C-alpha positions as CSV (number, residue, x, y, z in Angstrom):
1,M,-4.6,-3.5,15.4
2,P,-4.5,0.2,16.2
3,K,-1.3,2.1,16.8
4,E,-0.4,5.7,17.6
5,T,0.1,7.5,14.3
6,T,3.7,8.6,13.6
7,D,4.3,12.3,13.9
8,L,0.5,13.1,14.0
9,P,-0.5,13.6,17.7
10,G,-4.2,12.9,18.4
11,Y,-4.6,10.3,15.7
12,T,-4.8,6.5,15.6
13,T,-3.8,4.3,12.6
14,W,-5.8,1.1,12.0
15,T,-4.5,-1.6,9.6
16,T,-7.4,-3.7,8.2
17,N,-6.7,-7.3,7.4
18,A,-8.7,-10.0,5.5
19,T,-8.0,-13.7,6.1
20,T,-9.6,-16.7,4.5
21,T,-9.8,-20.3,5.7
22,G,-10.5,-23.5,3.8
23,G,-8.0,-22.9,1.0
24,E,-9.8,-20.1,-0.9
25,G,-8.0,-16.9,-1.6
26,I,-9.2,-13.3,-1.6
27,L,-9.6,-12.3,-5.3
28,G,-11.4,-9.0,-4.9
29,I,-12.4,-6.3,-2.4
30,D,-15.1,-3.7,-2.5
31,A,-14.6,-1.4,0.5
32,V,-16.1,1.9,1.7
33,F,-14.9,3.7,4.8
34,T,-16.8,6.8,5.9
35,G,-16.1,9.3,8.6
36,P,-13.3,11.7,9.6
37,M,-10.0,10.3,8.2
38,N,-6.7,12.0,7.6
39,Q,-5.9,12.2,3.9
40,I,-2.7,13.6,2.4
41,N,-3.1,14.7,-1.2
42,P,0.2,16.4,-2.3
43,F,-0.1,18.7,-5.3
44,G,-3.7,17.6,-5.5
45,S,-2.8,14.0,-6.3
46,S,-5.0,11.4,-4.6
47,T,-3.2,8.7,-2.5
48,I,-6.0,6.1,-2.6
49,F,-3.4,3.5,-3.3
50,Q,0.3,3.4,-2.6
51,D,1.2,4.7,-6.1
52,N,1.9,8.2,-4.9
53,N,3.7,7.4,-1.7
54,F,7.0,8.4,-3.3
55,I,5.7,12.0,-3.3
56,L,5.0,11.8,0.5
57,G,8.7,10.8,1.1
58,F,9.9,13.6,-1.2
59,L,7.9,16.1,0.8
60,E,9.2,14.5,4.1
61,L,5.7,13.4,5.1
62,S,5.0,10.1,6.7
63,V,3.0,7.5,4.9
64,D,1.7,6.5,8.4
65,Q,-0.4,9.8,8.3
66,D,-2.4,8.9,5.2
67,S,-5.6,6.8,4.9
68,Q,-5.2,4.5,1.9
69,F,-5.5,1.0,0.4
70,S,-2.3,-1.1,0.8
71,F,-1.8,-1.9,-2.9
72,T,-0.2,-0.3,-6.0
73,S,-3.1,0.2,-8.3
74,H,-1.2,0.1,-11.6
75,A,0.7,-3.2,-10.9
76,D,-1.4,-5.2,-8.4
77,L,-5.0,-4.5,-9.2
78,L,-7.8,-4.4,-11.8
79,L,-9.7,-1.3,-10.6
80,V,-13.5,-0.9,-10.8
81,K,-13.8,2.4,-8.8
82,Q,-11.7,4.6,-6.6
83,E,-12.5,7.8,-4.6
84,E,-11.3,9.6,-1.5
85,N,-11.8,12.8,0.4
86,G,-11.5,13.8,4.1
87,S,-14.5,11.6,5.0
88,L,-14.4,8.8,2.4
89,L,-12.1,6.1,1.2
90,N,-13.8,4.0,-1.4
91,A,-12.5,1.4,-4.0
92,A,-13.5,-1.8,-5.7
93,F,-10.7,-3.9,-7.2
94,A,-9.6,-7.4,-8.2
95,I,-6.2,-8.5,-6.8
96,T,-4.1,-9.6,-9.7
97,S,-0.7,-9.9,-8.1
98,E,-1.5,-13.3,-6.4
99,G,-2.2,-15.2,-9.5
100,D,-5.4,-17.2,-9.9
101,T,-5.7,-18.3,-6.3
102,G,-5.8,-15.0,-4.5
103,A,-4.2,-14.2,-1.2
104,S,-5.2,-16.1,1.9
105,S,-4.3,-13.2,4.2
106,V,-3.8,-9.6,3.2
107,D,-3.5,-6.2,4.9
108,F,-5.7,-4.2,2.6
109,A,-6.2,-0.7,4.1
110,Q,-4.7,1.8,6.5
111,I,-7.2,4.1,8.1
112,V,-6.0,7.2,10.1
113,I,-8.6,8.4,12.5
114,P,-8.7,11.4,14.9
115,N,-8.8,10.1,18.5
116,G,-12.4,9.9,19.7
117,A,-13.9,9.9,16.2
118,T,-15.5,6.9,14.5
119,V,-15.2,5.6,10.9
120,N,-17.8,3.2,9.6
121,Y,-17.0,0.5,7.0
122,S,-18.9,-1.7,4.5
123,I,-16.8,-4.3,2.8
124,E,-17.5,-7.2,0.4
125,F,-14.8,-9.8,-0.3
126,N,-14.7,-12.1,-3.4
127,D,-13.2,-15.5,-2.6
128,G,-13.5,-16.9,-6.1
129,R,-16.6,-19.0,-5.5
130,G,-19.0,-16.3,-6.9
131,I,-20.3,-15.3,-3.5
132,A,-19.8,-11.9,-2.1
133,I,-18.9,-12.0,1.6
134,P,-20.2,-8.7,3.2
135,I,-19.1,-7.3,6.6
136,S,-19.8,-3.9,8.1
137,G,-19.0,-2.1,11.4
138,S,-17.0,0.7,12.8
139,I,-13.5,1.6,14.1
140,T,-12.7,4.3,16.6
141,G,-9.6,6.5,17.0
142,T,-8.3,5.6,20.5
143,A,-5.0,6.7,22.1
144,V,-2.9,3.6,22.4
145,E,0.6,2.7,23.5
146,D,3.1,1.1,21.2
């Protein structure tokens, strides 16, 4: 669901969620978001995952203003790739914090988009059955009311 971005007028924050049915969990995600996104990189440190969010708080910046994946990379994930810039958020990872079964529902990314702009996505999910589940589409920054 979109929401107005805290302390960043003219931007909308989207939280992306993956949910499985039939008892299978989400064991891995390969996601690419392309288009204009707000990225905060304090001191040149990327914030692809939540690892560096403590720096944002220290600098009195809001985490709500940063496009990032909703995990801590060193504790929750086995990383295959990670990259970000002002028009790209890209990572592939296995979720290790949910044991062998995976999560049945997980908020996996926060995307902060200028109102009126569009971000495209291409995502593959691994549900543990050896089949990649691909989806693609786009999300648009839209002024919304809380």
